[in-house]
N, C-alpha and C positions, 0 to 999 in steps of 0.2 A: 187837543182838548176840546170834545164836543159839547156845548153848553145847550142844555134843553129847559133847565129851571135853576133859576138865581133868585138866593135869597138874601134880602138886605134888611138889618136891624136899622129901626129908626129911632132916635131919641129926640129929634125936632132941634138939635144944635147945629150949629153951622157947618161942624165936621161931618156931621151924619148926613147933611144935606149934600156935601161933596160926594160923599160915598154914594147916595141915591143916584145922583147924576152919572157916577162912573156905571153904577150898575143899570141903570137904564140906557146908557150908551152901550154897554155890552150886550143888553138884550136886543135892543134895536139892530145891532149889527149881526148878531146871531140866529136870531129870530125865537130867541129864549123867552119862556114866561118868566115873570118875575113877581116874587111874592116880598112883600114890603111886611115888616113885623114890627109893632110896637110893644113894649112889654113894660106893665106899669104895676107898681108895688101894692098888692091889695091892701085896704085898711082893716084893721083886725078890730071886730066889734068886741065890746066887752061883755061876753057871754058868759064867760066862766065855764065854758063846757070843756070837757077833756078832749085830748086827741085833734084838737083844730089849730092849725098855724097860718101864718100869713101868707106861705105860700099855695094853700087849698082853699082859701075863703076870698070869694069875688068881692068886689064894691056893691056894697047893697042898692047904692043909687043908679040905676042902668044909664040916667042922662051924663054920668061922667063919663063910662065907657064910650057914648056916643059920640059924644064931643071931641075926645081921643081919636075915635074912628074917621071924623070930618077932618079933624086936623091932617090925620095922616091921608086923607084922599084929597085933600087939597095939595098937599105936598107932591102927590102922584100926577097932579093934572098935566104938567109938561109931559111925562113919559107915556101918557095914555094919547096925548095930542100928536106925539112922534110914532103911534102905532104900536105900542107895547101893550102886550096883554098882561095886565097888573092885577094881582088880587092882593088886599089888605087885610091883615090879621092884628087883632088886638085883642091881648089877653093879659091877665095879671098872674103873676110868679116870680120865681127867681130867675134874673136874666140869662145866666148862662145855660142853665137846666132848660128853660123855654127855648132859645135860639138854638140848641143842639137838638131838641125834642122836634122843633118845626123843620129843621134842615134835614131830619131822617124821615118824618112824615112826608116832606114834599119830595123826596127823594133829590134834593138839591145836588146839581154838579157844581155848585161853587156860591160861597156866601162871602157878601161884599160888606165889609163894614170900615167905621171910623177907627183909626188907630189913637185918637185922643178926644177930649170935648166932654163937657157935663153940661145937664141941664136938669136942675133941680137934684132929686133924690137919685134920680135914674143916670147913668154914666156908662159911656164907653170909652173907658180909659185904659191904654195899656197898663198891665201890671194888675188890673181887675178882670171886666167883663171881655175885653177884645184879648189880653194875654191868657185865658181861661179858654175862651172859643178855639184861640190858634193850637194850644195845647191838647185839645180833646177831639176837636174835628175831624171826621173821617175824611170830607170832600176837601179840595182845595180852598184856602181862603184868602182873597184879596184884602189888605188893609190899606186904606186911604188915608193919608196924612192931611192936615189942613191947609197945607203949602201947594198940596196936587192941583195943578191947572184944570178947569172943566172945560175949557174951550173945545177940547177934543175928546171929550170923554167916551171911554170906551174903544178910542182908536188909538193905537199905539205906532209909533214911529221908530222907536229904538229901545230895543229890548237887550238888558244885560242878565246872564244868567251865571250863579257860581257853581263853578265844578271842583269836587275836591276828590274825583275818581270814585266816591263810593257810588253802590246801587241807586242809591236814592237821587244824587245830584245829576246822574247820567239820565234817571226818567225825567229829571226836571228840565235836563238839557233837550230831550226829546219834544217833551211839552211845549217850552220857550220856542222850539224851531216850528213847531205846529202854528203857534199864535202868532210868529213873527211872518210865516208863509202867510196864513189869513188876512193879516193886516195889511202886507206888502212892506214891513218893517224890517230894519237890518237888526242882526242879531250879534251880539258879542259874548264869547263865552271867556270866563275871568277864573285863574285858578291862582290862590295865594300861597306861598311858600311864607311859614313863617321864620324870620330871619332877623338878625339884629341890626343890621344896617341896611340903608337903599343905596342902589347904582342907578346910573353912575353918578359920581366918579366913586372908585373904592377908596373908601377911607384908609389913612395911615392908622396902621395896625403899631401902637407904641407899645415895646416890651415884649411883642411877639417875633421870636426867631424868623429870620428870612425864609428858613425852608418851610415852617409851618405856616408861614401867614401866605406864601404862594400855593401851598396845598389846601388851604382853607378857600382861597378863591378860585382855585380848579375845581374844588367840591361844589361850590357856587355855581358854576359855569355847567357844571355837569347836571346839578338838580334842575336849573333853568332849560338845557336842552331837553333833559328827559321829561319834564313836565310839557314843553312845547309840542314835542312829540306825542304824548298822550293825549293833549289837548286836541290836538289835529286829528286825531283818530276819533275822538269822542264828537267833533264837529261832522267828520265824514260819516259815522254812524246817524247822528241824531238828525242831521238835514243833509242828507246825500245829495250831490248835485247843486248845492245852494252856495253862496260865498258867503262866509263866515268869519268873522274877525275872532282872533284867539290871542289873549292876553296871559302873560303869567307876571304877577308881580310878589317883591319881598316885603314883608312887615305883617302887621296885626291884621289877622283876616277882615273882620268887619270894616275896619278903616280903609283897607285896600279897595274892598269892595265898593266903598262908598265914593271912595275919591275915583276909582274907575268909571263909576256911572255919572258921575257929575262931568268928568272929561269929555265924555261922549255924547252928553246932554240926554240921557236915557231918561223915559217916561213909565218904564215899567222894569223891577228888579224881580228877578224868578228865584227862588231858593227851593233845594228839596230837603225834606225831612225825613228822618227816619221812624218808622214803627208808629208805635200809637204810645210809647212810654213817655209823655210828657216831653216830646220833641227829642228824645234823648237828654233828659235835662242840661247836660253838660253843653251840647250843641245849642240848645234854646238861648241858654245863659250866656254863651261867650259870642255867639255869632247872630244867630237871626233874633234874638231879642234885640241886639243892640240896631241891627240894619234896618229892623221895623221900626224901633224908637227914633231913628235919627235919617230916614230915608226923606228925600223931599218928594219923592215920586211914589206911585202905589207899588206895593210888594206883594208878589203872588207867592204862596207858601203851597209846596205839593207835597204831599205825604206817599212816600212810595209803600 
């Protein structure tokens, strides 16, 4: 994944400061230009004029906007000191619309934003601004939780990518392999099969006839072997000649993916998402949404 322009919304909360550190680290490593965006809610003057709304009226006092610009500039000082080219944009409007419009106008290759956090009336809370940006953004989005360590911002050492063998997840695996190669990081591809139990050991199937119980165990092993073979093929295509770990797990997809990430100490999770139809709502609601909400490390969502 080539990064030339990165957009980072900033609401001055601690979690958006974490996101800015990650964005600056990525920009420093890739040589990308970083745009830092602060969106404020315009004040509605009591004009009584028709056709005007809060999303189109700028604050009357320019000193307010300048103060916000100065605060954003101060937040960007460490990035500039590290040699990152930074543009600061401060404007009024509805946050989601402004973020998406700015990403389009700047031809952003990546949006980096906090997945939780509030700051006054402005917030980047998953379920509000961040979720809507994730649903609508054409370019990849990196969500950064408050718990994400900033010591090695923008430098990933262990990358985990979910693969369900859909076209978008294979594309995500290719992107994850590229990121891992650039960073010298390890890569683990994880496929999760929904299954009512975990192995080992095989649970006692009370009340199930022995022949059916044996058939169910055999089917479980068949699914595991087939998935492992397909995952190995994806690894060979996504990262030819590289050492890639492949893992097949059974259970609830988001829970197993998060467990796999914790077990290998992942500092980046990569997910592929489908089309432009709100994540394929079902996938977003059942897996991607839960992973982004619960992950202890940044999550990169890539739309195929």
